[in-house]
C-alpha positions in Angstrom: 84.0 52.2 324.6 84.5 49.9 321.8 87.1 50.8 319.0 84.2 50.8 316.6 82.9 54.0 318.2 86.2 55.6 319.2 87.0 58.9 317.5 89.0 58.5 314.3 92.0 61.0 314.1 93.5 59.7 311.0 93.3 61.9 307.9 91.7 60.7 304.7 95.0 60.9 303.0 96.4 58.2 305.2 93.8 55.8 303.8 93.5 53.8 307.1 89.7 53.9 307.3 87.1 53.6 304.4 85.0 56.6 303.5 81.9 54.9 304.6 83.3 54.5 308.0 84.7 58.0 308.2 81.4 59.6 307.2 79.2 57.8 309.7 76.8 60.4 311.5 77.9 61.7 314.8 74.6 63.1 316.0 71.0 63.0 315.0 71.3 66.0 312.9 74.0 64.2 310.7 71.6 61.4 309.8 70.1 61.6 306.2 67.0 59.8 305.5 64.8 57.5 307.8 62.7 60.5 308.7 59.9 57.9 309.5 61.8 56.9 312.7 64.2 59.7 313.5 62.5 62.7 312.0 61.5 65.6 314.3 58.9 64.4 316.9 59.4 60.7 316.1 59.4 58.3 319.1 63.1 57.1 318.6 64.5 60.6 318.1 62.7 61.6 321.4 63.9 58.5 323.3 67.6 59.1 322.1 67.4 62.9 323.0 66.0 62.1 326.3 68.5 59.2 326.9 65.5 57.0 327.8 66.1 54.1 325.4 64.4 50.7 326.0 65.6 47.6 324.1 65.4 48.0 320.4 66.1 46.2 317.2 67.0 47.9 313.8 66.0 46.0 310.9 66.7 46.9 307.3 68.8 46.2 304.2 72.6 46.8 304.3 73.7 50.5 304.0 70.5 52.0 305.5 72.2 53.3 308.7 71.7 50.7 311.3 75.2 50.9 312.8 75.2 54.6 312.2 72.2 55.0 314.5 74.0 52.8 317.1 77.0 55.3 316.9 74.6 58.2 317.4 73.2 56.6 320.5 76.8 55.8 321.8 77.6 59.6 321.2 74.4 60.8 322.9 73.8 58.4 325.8 75.1 58.9 329.4 74.9 55.1 329.8 78.0 52.9 329.3 78.1 51.5 325.8 79.1 47.9 325.0 79.5 46.6 321.4 79.5 43.1 320.1 79.4 41.6 316.7 77.5 38.4 316.5 79.7 37.0 313.8 82.9 37.2 316.0 81.3 36.9 319.5 80.2 33.9 321.5 78.5 33.1 324.8 81.8 33.8 326.6 81.9 37.4 325.2 78.3 37.9 326.1 78.9 36.9 329.7 81.9 39.1 330.1 79.8 42.1 328.8 77.0 41.2 331.1 79.5 40.9 334.0 80.8 44.5 333.4 77.2 45.8 333.0 76.1 44.2 336.1 79.1 45.6 338.1 78.4 49.1 336.8 74.8 48.9 337.9 75.6 47.5 341.3 78.4 49.9 342.1 77.5 53.1 340.2 73.9 52.6 339.3 74.9 53.2 335.7 73.0 51.6 332.8 74.6 49.8 330.0 73.5 49.8 326.4 74.7 46.7 324.6 75.0 47.0 320.9 74.8 43.6 319.0 75.6 43.9 315.2 74.2 41.1 313.0 72.3 39.8 316.0 70.4 37.3 313.7 73.8 35.5 313.4 73.7 34.2 317.0 72.2 30.7 317.5 69.3 30.1 320.0 71.5 29.3 322.9 73.6 32.5 322.4 70.5 34.6 322.2 68.9 32.8 325.2 72.1 33.7 327.2 71.2 37.4 326.7 67.5 37.1 327.6 67.7 37.1 331.4 69.8 40.3 331.5 67.5 42.1 329.1 64.5 40.9 331.2 65.9 42.3 334.6 67.2 45.5 333.0 70.9 45.0 333.4 71.5 45.8 329.8 69.4 47.6 327.2 69.8 45.7 324.0 70.3 47.6 320.7 70.4 45.0 317.9 70.9 45.4 314.2 69.9 42.8 311.6 69.3 42.5 308.0 66.9 39.6 308.5 63.3 39.7 309.7 63.6 39.7 313.5 60.2 38.1 313.7 61.7 35.0 312.1 65.4 35.1 312.9 65.6 36.5 316.5 64.5 34.7 319.7 60.7 35.5 320.0 61.4 36.3 323.8 63.9 39.0 322.7 61.7 40.4 320.1 58.8 40.6 322.6 60.9 42.7 324.9 62.1 45.0 322.1 60.6 47.6 320.0 61.3 46.9 316.3 62.3 49.8 314.0 62.5 49.0 310.3 64.9 51.0 308.2 64.2 51.5 304.5 66.6 51.9 301.5 67.7 55.6 301.0 65.9 57.5 298.2 67.9 59.0 295.4 67.8 62.4 296.9 69.0 61.1 300.2 71.9 59.3 298.6 72.8 62.4 296.6 72.9 64.5 299.7 75.2 61.8 301.3 77.6 61.9 298.3 77.6 65.8 298.4 78.3 65.8 302.1 81.3 63.5 301.6 82.6 65.6 298.8 82.4 68.8 300.7 83.5 67.6 304.1 87.2 68.8 304.6 87.8 66.7 307.8 86.4 63.3 306.8 85.7 63.5 303.1 87.3 65.2 300.1 86.7 68.9 300.9 90.5 69.6 300.9 90.3 68.9 297.1 88.1 70.0 294.3 86.3 66.8 293.0 84.4 67.4 289.8 82.1 64.9 288.0 81.3 64.6 284.5 77.6 65.2 283.8 75.6 62.2 285.0 78.5 60.5 286.5 77.5 61.2 290.3 73.9 60.5 289.4 75.0 57.2 288.0 76.6 56.2 291.2 73.5 57.1 293.1 71.3 55.2 290.7 73.3 52.0 290.8 73.8 52.1 294.6 70.1 51.2 294.9 69.4 52.9 298.3 72.7 51.5 299.9 74.6 54.3 301.3 77.7 52.3 302.0 77.8 51.0 298.3 77.6 54.6 297.2 80.3 55.9 299.5 82.6 52.9 298.7 82.0 53.6 294.9 82.5 57.3 295.4 85.9 56.7 297.3 87.1 54.3 294.5 86.0 56.8 291.7 87.8 59.8 293.3 90.9 58.2 294.5 91.6 56.3 291.2 91.1 59.4 289.0 94.1 61.5 288.1 96.2 62.9 289.5 97.9 60.2 291.6 96.6 59.8 295.0 97.0 61.6 297.4 97.3 64.9 295.3 98.2 68.3 296.9 95.5 70.1 298.8 93.3 72.2 296.4 94.0 70.0 293.4 91.1 69.5 291.0 90.0 65.9 290.7 87.9 65.1 287.6 85.7 62.0 287.7 84.7 60.8 284.3 81.6 58.7 283.6 83.8 56.0 282.6 85.5 56.0 285.9 82.1 56.1 287.8 80.7 53.2 285.7 83.9 51.1 286.5 83.7 52.0 290.1 80.2 50.5 290.6 79.9 48.3 287.6 76.8 46.5 288.6 74.4 46.9 291.5 74.5 44.1 293.9 71.0 42.6 293.9 69.5 42.6 297.3 68.7 39.0 297.8 69.1 36.2 300.2 68.2 32.6 299.6 66.3 31.9 302.8 65.4 35.3 304.2 62.9 38.1 303.5 64.3 39.4 300.2 63.9 35.8 298.8 60.2 35.5 300.0 59.4 39.1 299.2 60.7 38.9 295.6 59.0 35.6 294.8 55.8 37.0 296.3 56.1 40.2 294.1 56.6 37.8 291.2 53.7 35.7 292.0 51.4 38.7 292.5 52.5 40.2 289.3 51.7 37.2 287.2 48.5 36.7 289.1 47.6 40.4 288.3 48.4 39.7 284.6 51.1 42.3 284.5 53.8 40.7 282.1 56.2 43.6 282.5 56.3 43.5 286.4 56.5 39.6 286.2 59.5 39.8 283.9 61.3 42.4 286.1 60.9 40.2 289.4 61.8 37.1 287.4 65.0 38.8 286.0 65.8 39.9 289.6 65.6 36.3 290.8 67.7 34.9 287.9 70.3 37.7 288.4 70.5 37.0 292.2 71.2 33.2 291.5 67.7 31.9 292.6 67.4 28.2 291.9 65.3 28.0 288.6 63.6 24.7 289.9 62.2 26.9 292.7 60.8 29.4 290.2 59.4 26.7 288.1 57.9 25.0 291.1 56.1 28.2 292.0 54.9 28.7 288.4 53.5 25.2 288.3 51.6 25.9 291.6 50.3 29.2 290.0 49.1 27.4 286.8 46.6 25.4 288.8 45.9 27.9 291.7 45.5 31.2 289.8 45.0 30.3 286.1 43.2 26.9 286.6 40.5 25.9 284.3 40.4 29.4 282.7 43.2 27.9 280.6 43.6 24.2 281.2 46.8 24.2 278.9 48.7 26.5 281.3 49.9 23.6 283.5 51.2 21.7 280.5 52.9 24.7 279.1 54.9 25.4 282.3 55.8 21.8 283.0 57.0 21.6 279.3 59.1 24.7 279.9 60.5 23.3 283.1 61.4 20.0 281.3 63.0 22.1 278.4 65.1 24.1 281.0 66.3 20.8 282.6 67.6 19.8 279.2 69.4 23.0 278.1 70.2 24.9 281.3 71.5 28.5 281.5 71.9 30.8 279.5 69.5 29.5 276.9 67.3 28.3 279.7 66.2 31.9 280.1 64.0 31.5 277.1 61.7 28.6 278.5 61.7 30.7 281.9 60.5 33.8 280.1 58.1 31.7 278.0 56.3 30.2 281.1 56.3 33.5 282.9 54.7 35.4 280.0 52.2 32.6 279.3 51.0 32.7 282.8 51.0 36.5 283.1 48.9 36.9 279.9 46.5 33.8 280.5 43.0 34.3 281.8 42.8 33.8 285.4 40.5 31.6 287.8 41.1 30.4 291.3 38.2 28.0 291.3 40.5 25.2 292.3 40.4 26.7 295.7 36.9 25.1 296.0 38.8 22.0 297.2 39.6 23.6 300.4 36.0 24.4 301.0 35.4 20.6 300.5 38.2 19.9 303.0 36.6 22.0 305.5 33.3 20.2 305.1 35.1 16.9 305.4 36.6 18.1 308.8 33.2 19.2 310.2 31.3 16.1 309.0 32.5 12.7 307.9 29.3 11.7 306.0 28.6 8.1 304.8 28.7 7.2 301.1 25.2 6.9 299.6 24.1 3.3 299.1 23.8 3.6 295.3 27.3 5.0 295.0 28.9 2.1 297.1 31.1 -0.6 295.6 28.6 -3.4 294.5 31.3 -6.1 293.8 31.3 -7.3 297.5 28.2 -6.5 299.3 25.5 -6.0 296.6 23.6 -9.2 297.4 23.7 -8.9 301.3 23.3 -5.1 301.7 22.2 -3.9 298.3 25.2 -1.8 297.8 25.2 -0.1 294.4 21.6 -0.6 293.8 20.0 2.3 292.1 23.1 3.7 290.6 22.6 5.3 287.1 25.5 4.5 284.6 25.9 8.0 282.8 27.2 6.5 279.5 23.8 4.8 279.0 22.2 8.1 278.4 22.3 10.9 275.9 25.2 13.4 276.4 26.6 10.7 278.7 25.0 12.5 281.7 22.0 11.6 284.0 21.0 13.4 287.1 21.4 11.5 290.4 22.6 12.3 293.9 26.4 12.1 294.4 27.0 14.0 297.6 26.1 12.5 300.9 22.5 13.1 301.9 23.6 15.3 304.8 25.3 17.6 302.2 22.7 17.4 299.5 22.8 20.8 297.8 26.2 21.9 299.0 28.2 23.6 296.2 32.0 24.1 296.2 32.8 24.8 292.7 31.7 28.0 290.9 33.2 28.4 287.3 34.5 31.7 286.6 33.6 33.8 283.4 37.3 33.5 282.1 38.6 31.7 279.2 37.9 28.0 278.9 36.1 28.1 282.2 33.8 30.8 280.9 32.9 28.4 278.0 31.9 25.5 280.3 30.2 27.7 282.9 26.8 27.5 281.4 26.9 23.8 281.0 28.2 23.2 284.6 25.5 25.4 286.1 22.7 24.0 284.0 23.5 20.4 284.9 23.7 21.5 288.6 20.4 23.2 288.3 18.7 20.2 286.7 20.3 17.8 289.1 18.9 19.9 291.9 15.5 20.0 290.3 15.4 16.2 290.1 17.5 15.2 293.1 15.9 17.5 295.6 12.7 15.7 294.6 10.3 18.3 295.8 9.1 19.2 292.2 9.8 16.1 290.2 7.7 16.8 287.1 4.8 14.3 287.4 2.3 15.2 284.6 -1.2 15.6 285.6 -2.7 12.4 284.3 -5.8 10.3 284.3 -4.2 7.7 286.4 -3.3 10.2 289.1 0.4 10.3 288.1 3.1 8.1 289.3 3.9 8.4 293.1 7.1 6.7 292.6 9.1 9.7 291.2 12.2 8.1 292.6 12.0 5.4 289.9 13.2 8.0 287.4 16.6 7.2 286.1 17.2 4.3 288.6 17.0 0.6 288.2 17.2 -2.2 290.8 19.5 -5.1 290.8 16.6 -7.3 291.6 15.4 -6.8 288.1 18.3 -7.0 286.0 16.4 -7.0 282.8 15.7 -3.2 283.3 19.4 -2.3 282.7 18.8 -2.8 279.0 15.8 -0.6 279.1 17.6 2.2 280.8 20.4 2.1 278.2 17.5 2.9 275.7 16.0 5.5 278.0 17.3 9.0 277.1 17.4 11.6 279.9 14.6 13.6 278.4 13.6 14.8 282.0 16.4 17.5 281.8 15.1 18.7 278.4 11.6 18.8 279.6 12.5 20.9 282.6 14.6 23.3 280.5 11.6 23.6 278.1 9.3 24.5 281.0 11.6 27.0 282.4 12.2 28.7 279.0 8.5 28.8 278.2 7.8 30.5 281.6 10.6 33.1 281.3 9.8 33.8 277.6 6.3 34.7 278.6 7.4 36.8 281.4 10.2 38.6 279.5 11.7 40.1 282.6 14.4 42.9 282.6 17.5 43.2 284.6 15.9 45.1 287.5 12.7 43.2 287.8 11.3 41.8 291.1 10.4 38.2 290.8 8.5 36.0 293.3 8.7 32.2 292.8 6.3 30.0 294.7 6.9 26.2 294.9 10.6 26.9 294.4 11.8 23.8 296.1 13.7 22.5 293.0 15.4 26.0 292.4 14.9 25.5 288.6 13.2 28.9 288.2 15.1 30.6 290.9 18.5 30.3 289.3 17.4 31.6 286.1 15.7 34.5 287.9 19.1 35.4 289.4 20.8 35.4 286.1 18.1 37.5 284.3 17.5 40.0 287.0 20.9 40.6 288.7 19.9 44.1 289.6 16.4 43.2 290.7 15.1 40.8 293.5 14.7 37.1 293.4 12.5 35.9 296.1 11.4 32.2 296.5 8.8 30.3 298.6 9.6 26.9 299.6 7.4 24.4 301.6 9.9 23.3 304.3 13.0 24.5 306.2 14.9 21.6 304.6 14.3 22.8 301.1 15.3 26.4 302.2 18.6 25.0 303.7 19.2 23.0 300.4 18.7 26.2 298.2 20.9 28.2 300.4 23.7 25.6 300.0 23.4 26.0 296.3 23.6 29.7 296.7 26.6 29.7 299.1 29.0 30.6 296.4 27.2 33.8 295.6 28.2 37.1 297.0 25.8 38.2 299.9 24.2 41.0 297.8 23.5 38.4 295.0 21.9 35.8 297.1 18.1 35.2 296.7 15.6 35.7 299.6 14.0 32.5 300.5 11.1 32.0 302.9 9.1 29.0 304.0 5.4 28.8 303.3 3.4 25.7 304.3 -0.1 25.0 303.2 -0.6 28.0 300.9 0.7 28.8 297.4 1.1 32.7 298.0 1.5 34.7 301.2 -0.7 37.6 302.4 1.0 41.0 301.8 1.6 41.3 305.6 3.5 38.0 305.6 5.5 38.9 302.6 6.6 42.0 304.3 8.1 39.9 307.1 10.0 37.6 304.5 11.1 39.8 301.7 12.5 43.2 301.2 9.5 44.1 299.0 6.0 43.2 299.0 5.4 44.3 295.3 6.7 42.1 292.5 6.9 42.6 288.8 6.5 38.9 288.0 5.0 35.9 290.0 6.3 32.6 288.2 4.7 29.3 289.1 5.6 26.0 287.7 3.0 23.5 289.3 2.5 20.2 287.6 -0.6 19.8 289.9 -2.7 22.5 291.6 -3.9 21.7 295.0 -5.3 25.1 295.4 -8.3 26.5 293.5 -7.4 28.8 290.6 -9.7 31.6 292.1 -7.7 31.5 295.3 -4.3 31.9 293.4 -5.7 34.9 291.5 -7.1 36.7 294.5 -3.8 36.1 296.5 -1.6 37.3 293.5 -3.3 40.6 292.8 -2.1 42.5 295.9 1.4 41.1 295.5 1.9 42.4 291.9 3.0 45.8 291.0 1.3 48.0 288.4 1.5 46.1 285.0 2.9 43.1 286.9 2.4 39.6 285.4 1.7 36.1 286.9 3.0 33.3 284.8 1.6 29.8 285.5 2.6 26.6 283.8 0.3 23.9 285.1 -0.9 20.5 283.8 -4.7 20.0 284.1 -5.6 16.4 284.9 -8.3 16.6 282.2 -5.6 17.2 279.6 -3.4 14.3 281.0 -2.5 11.0 279.5 -5.2 8.4 279.1 -4.8 4.6 279.9 -7.2 3.9 277.1 -4.7 5.5 274.6 -1.8 3.5 275.8 -3.9 0.3 275.6 -5.1 1.1 272.1 -1.7 2.4 270.5 0.9 0.6 272.6 -0.7 -2.5 273.8 -2.7 -3.6 270.8 -5.8 -4.0 273.0 -9.1 -4.8 271.5 -10.8 -1.7 270.2 -13.9 -2.3 272.2 -12.0 -2.6 275.4 -10.0 0.7 274.7 -13.3 2.4 273.8 -15.1 1.3 276.9 -12.1 2.5 279.1 -11.9 5.8 277.2 -15.7 6.4 277.9 -15.2 5.7 281.7 -12.1 7.8 281.9 -13.9 10.8 280.2 -16.8 10.2 282.6 -14.3 10.4 285.5 -13.2 13.9 284.5 -16.7 15.1 283.6 -17.9 18.1 285.5 -20.5 16.0 287.4 -18.2 13.1 288.5 -19.1 12.2 291.9 -15.9 12.0 293.9 -15.0 12.2 297.6 -13.3 15.2 299.1 -9.6 15.4 298.8 -8.0 14.5 302.1 -5.0 16.7 301.3 -6.8 20.0 300.7 -10.3 19.7 302.0 -11.3 20.9 298.5 -13.8 19.1 296.4 -12.0 16.4 294.4 -14.2 16.9 291.4 -13.1 20.6 291.3 -9.4 19.7 291.4 -9.8 17.0 288.6 -12.1 18.7 286.3 -10.7 22.2 285.9 -9.4 23.0 282.4 -7.8 26.0 280.5 -11.1 27.8 280.3 -12.0 27.6 283.9 -8.5 28.6 284.7 -8.8 31.7 282.4 -12.2 32.5 283.9 -10.8 32.5 287.6 -8.3 35.3 286.6 -10.4 37.4 284.5 -13.0 37.6 287.3 -10.2 39.2 289.4 -9.6 41.8 286.6 -6.5 40.2 285.0 -5.9 40.4 281.3 -5.3 36.7 280.4 -3.6 34.9 277.6 -3.4 31.2 277.3 -1.2 28.7 275.4 -1.6 25.1 275.3 1.6 23.0 275.2 1.9 19.5 273.9 4.3 17.6 276.1 5.7 14.1 276.3 8.6 12.1 277.7 9.8 8.6 277.7 8.8 7.0 280.9 9.1 3.6 282.6 6.0 2.4 284.2 6.6 0.2 287.2 4.6 -2.5 289.1 4.3 0.2 291.8 2.4 2.5 289.3 0.0 -0.2 288.4 -0.7 -1.0 292.1 -1.5 2.6 292.7 -3.7 3.0 289.6 -5.8 -0.2 289.9 -6.3 0.0 293.6 -10.0 0.3 294.0 -9.9 1.0 297.6 -7.3 3.9 297.7 -7.2 5.2 294.1 -10.1 7.5 293.1 -9.4 6.6 289.4 -9.3 3.0 290.3 -12.6 3.0 292.3 -14.4 5.0 289.7 -13.2 2.9 286.5 -13.9 -0.4 288.4 -17.6 0.8 288.7 -17.9 1.9 285.1 -16.3 -1.1 283.5 -17.1 -4.7 283.5 -14.9 -6.7 286.0 -13.3 -8.7 283.2 -12.5 -5.6 281.2 -11.0 -4.0 284.3 -8.8 -7.0 284.9 -7.9 -7.3 281.3 -6.8 -3.6 281.0 -4.5 -4.2 284.0 -2.9 -7.3 282.6 -2.5 -5.8 279.2 -0.7 -2.8 280.7 1.4 -5.2 282.9 2.6 -7.1 279.7 3.5 -3.8 278.0 5.6 -2.5 280.8 7.8 -5.6 280.6 9.0 -4.4 277.3 10.4 -1.3 278.6 9.7 2.5 278.7 6.8 4.1 276.8 6.1 7.5 275.6 3.7 9.5 278.0 1.7 12.3 276.5 -0.1 15.2 278.1 -0.9 18.8 277.7 0.1 21.7 279.8 -1.5 25.2 280.1 0.8 28.3 280.1 -1.2 31.2 281.5 -0.1 34.8 281.4 -2.2 37.1 283.6 -1.4 40.7 283.6 -2.7 43.3 286.2 
């Protein structure tokens, strides 16, 4: 058996063996600490006692008992025991040990336990040389390492071994170890009478930091350098003062390695402490790294990463502060460099936190899934504008108020996808409202399903996509767009605020939002009723998918419930039960520039869906209260008063209750009914169903660019109801003159479009 495990017969007085080596445990009962692996009933203890070991690797810090456990195994097992130290042994030594083990097994059927200390020191080739013999059972490996075996030991060896992790000894375990050494007359100092000044032994235990070897070495030095001269006569009292104890173990050796577990574990603890806004813990781990000699550039590198990853836009200055501290350190170095190190650490630890920059990786995943094309209006126009129309329709944000205009920036396939969700912390909390509001307005406009087309006498513009766009073909429009303010966003916000002010919901209310394709009311509902229910009805699966993309950043419990309903404004109660978690709602909120459903139908369908004292809020623009072309001609086009008056008379006749119009092809309802209803008929429809109704008339306007496409739609006598009716009620020359006057006006740029909306509040 190797000399390492041979019995030691030398006396302590001869000083030929260190105390730490003399005091190694001889049996399982001698082991102090590590109860989690060698305590009563534990697997390793049972395996040693039964002499049924399989290959194992002991992993832990220095001084925790790895070699001592190997000695206990050597003293307990009936198998042959071979020992190698990886620092001193090579492939030749491995082969010789293997040859002896193989011979024992062939001749005597005796197993061999091979103990390899510092096993991580062997290179891959040396570890591979051992692998076949562990595999076929010729040797049972007992390895010891201070490095993580999952990284530093051959994976094949690790897979064939059971890993036991030893932990630093606790203070009581170290105190028991010291007292055992003091009392042991054979291997320790029991022949004498060591006595310690109050606190001296405890000081050795504290500074040893879980390392029994460090403690015993310090104990040996303290006792053998204290008077009288060593070795004294048997029975002599030896007094160890606090001063002697402090000198024997002046500073705890910081457990650290530049490339191993302690390095990574310590920096991990530091980062997590800073991320957790604990400046005290952050300073401790920083001090440990500095004391252990960690490269300051590595620490600063990790803090720079953390400034973006964990502080981010909650405090945009954090990155600048850390970089400035790093540059300051480069100029002054240690020891004064500790100040900028501490400065950066404390700034980050006390800064508000946000990890919203992680949104980049969500975008990266989306790129990996789908390489979508750049939308045409975002493409570079400098090369292919003439041939392919690249860049056509792009909106220049600086041409608009607040230097922002809603337009689509994501590829069409990803329209509605959200990656970035601002946190509520610090600077990011200040910009959160603006970011979300712009996103919601952009959704309301870009998704296109509910672009606000006022109910107007000319049937509205069918070219909603003309809003905030201009064509390279008509370059003169660029100047007009620079004059055109993005009032659409303010208009949408005004509509939304009017509806929610009328509803006045509380946090736990249940809200149903029909015609929710644009999401404008839905997002506000989620904000105002976080403890209630926000349910939405959309007209297509594509609209539902787009809204769900916008809601992807929300927690599952916070997401709205969205269902598709085609052809109807409101569902029957049984259909609502299939789509939503409730069929009773405190509010139904409808923003509908046009109504293609009779008001009486809406009232009848809403009543069974509303809870007791529930309210329906409807913001709608009756065609009869819309803009008049005659007003535009008179006030904007300087048309002859008689022409404007004649057109005005024809338009009023068009909206009169007795107007003879064809049936609407879209709804099957009488076109006259859909065009002639007003605020009073709306109120009547709801009071008939038993609602208490309040009405408010809102004057609304927006700056709007009328296009040739609009004129063609309005004055088409074959396909436009308005055009067909007006042409019959005006002289042909007046009809043509009106169109020409309007055409001249639109060449000058946008005009202000006026109309009235009705805000109805109907209460059950």
